[in-house]
NUTOR-748888 format. One line per 8 residues: their letters; for each residue x, y, z of C-alpha. Coordinates in Angstrom, 3 decimals, decimal comma. Each point is the difference from the previous one (the first is absolute). Layout:
<atoms>
A) X:Y:Z | ...;
</atoms>
This chain:
<atoms>
MEVFTSWK) -15,203:73,737:98,761 | 3,054:-2,202:0,346 | 1,985:-0,613:-3,205 | 2,106:-3,117:-0,557 | 2,812:0,758:-2,416 | 3,216:-0,598:1,936 | 0,760:-3,527:-1,276 | 1,409:0,555:-3,501;
SWADAETP) 2,184:-3,127:-0,003 | 0,545:-3,202:1,960 | 2,848:1,759:1,825 | -2,490:2,617:1,279 | -2,511:-2,642:1,067 | 2,258:-2,582:1,589 | 0,836:1,678:3,315 | -3,586:1,002:0,883;
LRRALPEA) -1,187:-3,446:-1,076 | 2,556:-1,637:2,297 | -1,286:2,127:2,899 | -3,603:-1,006:-0,654 | 0,104:-3,597:-1,179 | 1,649:-3,360:0,731 | 3,176:-0,798:-1,925 | -1,691:-2,761:-2,029;
TVELLREA) -2,673:2,425:-1,224 | 2,590:2,600:-0,993 | 1,929:-2,609:-1,982 | -3,203:-1,082:-1,730 | -0,715:3,637:-0,879 | 3,541:0,395:-1,321 | -0,612:-2,998:-2,271 | -3,391:1,359:-1,106;
TGFAVLHH) 1,529:3,397:-0,753 | 2,677:-1,604:-2,151 | -2,677:-2,030:-1,796 | -2,056:3,158:-0,629 | 3,034:1,906:-1,291 | 0,860:-2,872:-2,316 | -3,488:-0,055:-1,493 | -0,848:3,713:-0,017;
GGQRRPTG) 3,444:0,798:-1,401 | 0,217:3,583:-1,209 | -3,729:0,734:0,332 | -0,853:3,472:1,221 | -3,004:1,434:1,771 | -1,988:2,709:-1,839 | 1,919:2,533:2,121 | 3,277:-1,305:-1,442;
AAYLEHLL) 1,087:-1,669:3,258 | 1,462:-3,498:-0,111 | -2,755:-2,591:0,454 | 1,693:-1,383:3,085 | -0,743:3,247:1,830 | -3,745:-0,649:-0,259 | 0,383:-3,544:1,335 | 2,110:1,188:2,932;
EALEVAVT) -2,393:2,872:0,724 | -2,857:-2,491:0,310 | 2,182:-2,166:2,250 | 0,905:3,046:2,111 | -3,714:0,789:0,398 | -0,686:-3,538:1,227 | 2,962:-0,306:2,364 | 0,518:3,484:1,443;
GVGVTEPD) -3,550:1,296:-0,363 | -2,286:-2,938:0,658 | 2,401:-2,305:1,835 | -0,606:-3,057:-2,210 | 2,369:-2,867:0,861 | -1,538:-2,939:-1,891 | 2,714:-1,179:-2,431 | -2,359:-1,118:-2,786;
VLVAIVLH) -1,805:3,348:-0,009 | 3,269:1,944:-0,077 | 1,464:-2,116:-2,788 | -3,237:0,367:-1,984 | 0,255:3,773:0,388 | 3,480:-0,042:-1,540 | -1,208:-2,276:-2,813 | -3,486:1,428:-0,483;
DVVEDTAC) 0,599:1,260:-3,562 | 2,364:-2,682:-1,276 | -2,705:-2,077:-1,718 | -1,999:2,979:-1,279 | 2,916:2,013:-1,360 | 2,636:-2,561:-1,023 | 0,245:-3,397:-1,702 | 0,134:-1,722:3,411;
TREEVAAR) -2,834:-2,446:0,725 | -1,855:-0,884:3,184 | 1,520:-3,463:-0,311 | 3,501:1,486:0,151 | -0,961:2,018:3,063 | -1,462:-3,121:1,647 | 3,078:-2,094:-0,801 | 2,313:2,564:1,569;
FGGQVAEL) -2,084:1,457:2,860 | -2,887:-2,413:0,584 | -3,650:-0,332:-0,919 | -1,263:2,535:2,552 | 2,190:2,793:-1,404 | -1,062:-0,925:-3,544 | -3,661:0,077:1,040 | 0,370:3,468:1,531;
VGWVTKPE) 1,782:1,263:-3,107 | -2,808:-1,516:-2,072 | -2,647:1,922:1,920 | 1,662:3,342:-0,782 | 0,853:-0,768:-3,636 | -2,338:1,646:-2,509 | -1,279:-2,483:-2,595 | 1,205:0,377:-3,548;
VAEGGDKA) -2,411:1,781:-2,313 | -1,037:-1,992:-3,052 | 0,688:1,612:-3,336 | -2,764:2,501:-0,624 | -1,099:-0,288:3,642 | -0,985:2,866:2,265 | 3,085:0,754:2,117 | -1,911:2,283:2,401;
AVKAGYLR) -2,720:-2,620:0,563 | 2,572:-2,723:0,677 | 1,809:2,215:2,509 | -3,250:0,976:1,739 | -0,988:-3,672:0,266 | 3,399:-0,846:1,451 | -0,293:2,781:2,585 | -3,539:-1,073:0,967;
ALAAAPRA) 1,208:-3,589:0,453 | 2,490:1,162:2,637 | -2,944:0,427:2,388 | -0,044:-3,814:0,247 | 3,781:-0,350:0,373 | 1,539:-1,473:3,158 | 1,330:2,519:2,509 | 3,623:-0,725:-0,934;
AVLVKLAD) -0,662:0,894:-3,655 | -1,832:3,166:1,054 | 3,048:1,049:2,032 | 2,173:-0,457:-3,100 | -2,360:2,132:-2,096 | -0,372:2,716:2,624 | 3,779:0,360:0,394 | 0,432:0,051:-3,791;
RVSNVQEL) -2,578:2,765:-0,384 | 1,493:2,127:2,795 | 3,244:-0,019:-1,966 | -1,862:0,946:-3,173 | -2,068:2,861:1,428 | 2,300:1,546:2,602 | 1,625:2,148:-2,699 | -2,878:0,067:-2,479;
WRMPVEFQ) 0,687:3,689:-0,595 | 2,982:-1,038:-2,165 | -2,350:-1,374:-2,660 | -1,964:1,869:-2,724 | -3,220:1,573:1,301 | -2,370:-2,255:-1,959 | 1,797:-3,081:1,342 | -0,229:1,467:3,518;
RRYHRETV) -3,770:0,405:-0,319 | -0,579:-3,498:-1,393 | 2,301:-1,692:2,502 | -1,452:1,959:2,912 | -3,531:-1,017:-0,979 | 1,044:-3,642:-0,392 | 1,728:0,044:3,397 | -2,985:1,536:1,791;
THIVPLAA) -2,457:-2,377:-1,684 | 1,868:-3,286:0,315 | 2,965:0,251:2,370 | -1,227:2,201:2,858 | -2,836:-2,463:0,807 | 2,582:-2,807:0,252 | 1,881:2,079:2,588 | -3,039:0,394:2,281;
SEPWFAAW) 0,749:-3,143:2,026 | 3,730:0,779:0,342 | 0,411:2,854:2,526 | 3,423:1,210:-1,119 | -0,964:0,023:-3,685 | -3,399:1,542:0,744 | 1,686:2,899:1,802 | 2,644:0,432:-2,697;
YAAWRTRW) -2,505:0,083:-2,837 | -2,222:2,406:1,969 | 2,944:2,392:0,336 | 0,807:-0,461:-3,685 | -3,594:0,832:-0,987 | 0,132:3,161:2,082 | 3,070:1,066:-1,940 | -1,756:-0,748:-3,317;
QAFE) -3,507:1,210:0,890 | -0,019:2,430:-2,938 | -0,524:-3,094:-2,192 | -3,061:-1,188:1,923;
</atoms>
């Protein structure tokens, strides 16, 4: 199972991006990365890693793993958590990067849970709705989840079990029509078969 953890900063990502993508796309990704850093600020992943590392891992999956070159998809991957996890709005994303990027970010943004609402039910509904998402949004979600599960072993065991079950139930079916992702998630499941 291939792991994508070599892009820890823009400096790590820039050279491989320049080899794989047109100059205009790389510059757009540089701008998106700066925008993400500005909004995510000092946020950390549950593992303690800087939040940017997760965004660049997902981008690395898309570019070096899958071979995605579509600028809007790649920018949406970098920005996929900016509305969900910061004060940034979809309108701000649209004003800076266009309506298509904002729409893709919207598809992968979990809805807010009303006070007293059932957080698990809201998340499950959001994940089920992804089955109707456009292909570009599915690519964003699949790359995001590869980043999240490739080193799942770093998390507490109960989280591992819950997240594994959620991934198998909702994300693996999304990967079925994308050959690279289907193969990657199949290899990942083999590695985690003790949880199945």
